[in-house]
N, C-alpha and C positions, 0 to 999 in steps of 0.2 A: 637876210643873209643866208646863202645856201650852205647846208651842211655838206661836209666832204663825204664821199662814199665810204662805206665800211671797209672795203678793201684797202683804200688809201690811208684811212685811219689806223688800220692794223699795221700797215707798212711803216707808218711814222712811228708807231709805238715800238715795233721791233727795232727800228733804226735808232731810236732814242735811248734804248737800253745798251747799246754798244754791241760788240761782236758776240758777247755771251749769249744774247737773245737768239742768235741764229741756231747754235746747238740746242738751246732750250726748245725752240720752236720744232726743230727736227726731231728731238726726243719726244715731244708731245705727240707728233703725228705718228711716230713708230709705236708709242705706247697705245694710242688709240687703235692702230691697226691690229696689234696683238690682241687687245681686249675684245675688239669686234669679231675677230676670227673665233675666239673662244665662245662668245655669246651666240654666234651663228651656229657653232657646232652643237651646243646644247639645245638651241632652239629647234634645229632640224632633227635632233636625236629622239624627240618625243619620249624621253625616260620618265620625266616627271608627270606627264599626262597619262601614262600607262599604269592602271592599277594592278594589284596582285591578281584580281579576278580576271582581268584581260589577259595577263601573262599566262595564267593557268589554261585559259581557253585557247590562246594561240600556241601554246606548247602542245596541246592535244591535236590541234589542226593548224599546222605551220603555214598552210596555203593562205589562210585568212589573216595572218600577221602583217602588220603594216609598219612602215618607216624603218628606221635603223634598228629598232627592237626586232622587227620582223626578220631583218637580215641576219642579226645575231642568232635568232632562234633557229632559222633554216640552216645556218652554218654549223651550229652545235649539234644538229641532227642528221646532217648529210653523211650518209654511209657509215654510220657508227655501228660497231660490233659489241661494245662493252661500255659499262659505266665509266671505265678508265678513259675511254675515247672522249666521252662528254667532258670529263674533267680537263683533259688535254686541250680540248677546243676552247674551253673558257679561259684556261691558262694562256693560250695563244692570243685570245682577244684582249686579255688584260696586258699582255706584254706589248701588243701592237698599239694599244690606244692610251693606256694610263701614263707610260713614260713620256709619250709625245705631249700629252696635255701638261704634265709637270714641267716639261721643258719651256713650254709657252708661259706657264705661271712663273717660273724662275726668271725668264727674260723680262716679263712685265714687272716683277718685283725689283729687279735691277734698275730698270728704267725709272720707276717710281722713286726709288731711293736716291737715284742720281740727280733728280730734278731739284730738291732743295739744296743739294751741294753745289750744283751749278749756279743756283740763284745766290748762294753765299759767296761764290767766287765773283759774281757781278757786283755784289755789295761791297766786297773788299776793293775791287778795281774802281768802283765809283767813289768810295771814300778816299782812296789814294789821289784820285783826280781832284776831289774836294780840297784835301789838304795842300795839294800842289797850288790850287788857286789861292788859298789863303795865304800861302808863303809869298806870292807875288805882291801882295799889298792890297790897296783898297780902290783900284781903279774900276771903271765900268766893265771892262773886259774880264777883270778878275772875278767880279760878281757873277758874270755869265758862266765862267768856268765853275765856280762853286755851285751854282744852281744846277748846272747840267750834271755835275758829278753826284749831287744829291739825288736828282732825278734818276740818274742811271742806277744808283745803289737801291733806290726804292722799287723801281720797275722790275728789276731782275729778281729781287726777293719776292715781290708779289707774284711774278710769273711762276717762280719755282714752287711756291706754296700752293697756288692755284692748280698746278699739275699734280702735286704730291698728296694733298689732302683728299680730294675725291679718288685719286689712284689707290690709296690704301683701302678705302671701302670697297672699290671695285675688286681689288686683288683678293680681299677677304671673301666677298661674295662668290668669286670664281673658285677659290679654293674649296668652299663649301660645295659648289657644284660637282667638283671632281670627287670629293668624298661621298656625295649622294650617288654618283655614277658608279663608283666601286661598290657601294652597298647594294645598288640595284643589280649589278652582275652577280654578286653573291646570292641574292634572293632568286634571281632568274635561273642560276646554276642549280640551286636547291630544288626548285619546282621541277626542272628538267630531269634531275636525277630520280625524284620521286615518281615522276610519270613513267620513266623508262626502267625503273628497278624491276619490275615484273616482266619486261619485254625483252631485255637483253641479258646476257650472262656475264657476270663480273669476271 
């Protein structure tokens, strides 16, 4: 007996869960997209891979600085006349980057929190369908209605939990990445100020 293709199986599962499975599926795709964007941002940023020693060397010679860290270093040093200019540049970087990252995290948190609620809605609708089938009596069609109602209730609950449980861990991990990024900017600003303290007038 030939097994059905995975796409066909997935389509049947979504259809068997009722209309609630459609927003759940779309919610999962959107959450994956937001999380993937954040992962790619931090992967390209090379913040974690850049040691303090490298930062010190790159601050001294910005031309050799690489990646997004190098862009930050060059921007923080371009045309500065005072230490206040350096602080202003880093404040601009934080203002430009951190709120945008936090907005993405907030969006991801909302999506993850909505998943089990949508699953619960599917559970309630499935149970209502089950009770409706029970109220009709004991015919074969009634048994099918009861079975499909229970299936709908369970599949939507399962889908909501499958989205929410890993989503909570991913959201926590990405929040820590943002905290690490903010700490990295503070350290880089301190290194830059120390390097230029004797070169520019406050």
